[in-house]
C-alpha positions as CSV (number, residue, x, y, z in Angstrom):
1,M,-3.7,22.0,20.8
2,N,-0.1,21.0,20.1
3,P,0.6,18.0,17.8
4,R,2.3,15.2,19.5
5,P,6.0,14.8,18.6
6,L,7.0,11.6,16.9
7,T,9.4,9.2,18.6
8,Q,12.2,7.5,16.6
9,R,10.1,4.3,16.5
10,E,7.2,6.2,15.0
11,Q,9.4,7.9,12.4
12,D,10.9,4.5,11.5
13,L,7.3,3.1,11.1
14,I,6.4,6.0,8.8
15,E,9.5,5.3,6.7
16,L,8.7,1.6,6.5
17,Y,5.1,2.3,5.5
18,S,6.2,4.8,2.8
19,Y,8.2,2.0,1.1
20,C,5.5,-0.6,1.5
21,Q,4.3,-2.0,-1.8
22,L,1.0,-3.3,-0.4
23,G,-1.4,-3.8,-3.2
24,M,-3.9,-6.1,-4.8
25,T,-5.4,-5.8,-8.2
26,P,-9.1,-5.7,-8.7
27,Q,-8.8,-8.9,-10.7
28,Q,-7.0,-10.6,-7.9
29,F,-9.5,-9.4,-5.3
30,Y,-12.4,-10.5,-7.5
31,A,-10.9,-13.9,-8.1
32,K,-10.3,-14.5,-4.3
33,W,-13.6,-13.1,-2.9
34,Q,-17.1,-13.6,-4.0
35,V,-17.9,-10.0,-4.6
36,N,-19.3,-7.9,-7.4
37,Q,-17.9,-4.8,-9.0
38,E,-20.2,-2.7,-6.9
39,A,-18.5,-3.9,-3.8
40,I,-15.1,-3.2,-5.2
41,A,-16.3,0.3,-6.1
42,A,-17.5,0.8,-2.5
43,I,-14.2,-0.4,-1.0
44,C,-12.2,1.9,-3.2
45,S,-14.6,4.9,-3.0
46,R,-14.9,4.9,-6.8
47,S,-17.9,4.9,-9.2
48,V,-19.1,1.5,-10.5
49,S,-18.3,2.8,-14.1
50,T,-14.7,3.4,-13.1
51,V,-14.4,-0.2,-11.7
52,H,-15.9,-1.5,-14.9
53,C,-13.1,0.1,-16.8
54,W,-10.6,-1.7,-14.6
55,F,-12.0,-5.0,-15.9
56,R,-12.1,-4.1,-19.6
57,R,-9.6,-4.9,-22.2
58,G,-8.2,-2.8,-25.0
59,S,-8.5,1.0,-25.4
60,S,-11.3,1.3,-22.8
61,Y,-9.2,-0.3,-20.0
62,R,-8.2,2.0,-17.2
63,R,-5.5,1.2,-14.7
64,P,-6.5,1.6,-11.0
65,A,-4.5,4.0,-9.0
66,T,-2.0,2.9,-6.4
67,A,-4.4,4.0,-3.7
68,D,-7.1,1.6,-5.1
69,L,-4.6,-1.3,-5.0
70,R,-3.8,-0.5,-1.4
71,H,-7.5,-0.2,-0.4
72,L,-8.1,-3.7,-1.9
73,A,-5.1,-5.2,-0.2
74,L,-6.2,-3.7,3.2
75,M,-9.7,-5.0,2.7
76,D,-8.2,-8.4,1.8
77,F,-6.2,-8.3,5.1
78,L,-9.3,-7.4,7.1
79,L,-11.3,-10.2,5.5
80,E,-8.6,-12.7,6.3
81,H,-7.8,-11.5,9.8
82,F,-10.9,-9.9,11.1
83,E,-11.6,-12.4,13.9
84,Q,-8.1,-12.0,15.2
85,I,-8.3,-8.3,15.6
86,P,-9.2,-7.4,19.2
87,E,-12.6,-5.7,19.5
88,P,-11.2,-2.4,20.9
89,L,-8.9,-2.1,17.9
90,R,-11.8,-2.9,15.6
91,D,-13.7,0.0,17.1
92,V,-10.7,2.3,16.3
93,L,-10.7,1.0,12.7
94,C,-14.2,2.6,12.2
95,F,-16.3,-0.5,12.8
96,S,-18.1,0.9,15.9
97,D,-20.9,2.2,13.6
98,L,-21.6,-1.4,12.6
99,E,-22.3,-2.8,16.0
100,D,-26.0,-3.4,15.2
101,K,-25.0,-5.5,12.2
102,R,-23.2,-8.1,14.3
103,I,-20.2,-8.5,12.1
């Protein structure tokens, strides 16, 4: 199986994405959506204790990684725009396993 070559448009898209500063802090996400820290941990694939450290102050505070900020920003985008995403695209975005839950 040979990988598909990238078109110039696809290469441009990769370059744009690599400079994208998409991010949302756990505090911003928590203030915007009625979620608990366990939900934030699930979104970011982190332990609950790690997320607790993101909300602490002082020496026990731990800064979330750039990937965590991006996960929260993407989840925020999905929550804001889920209804506008066409169903076939939703299926590609790993929601097909949730059909029984009637999102």
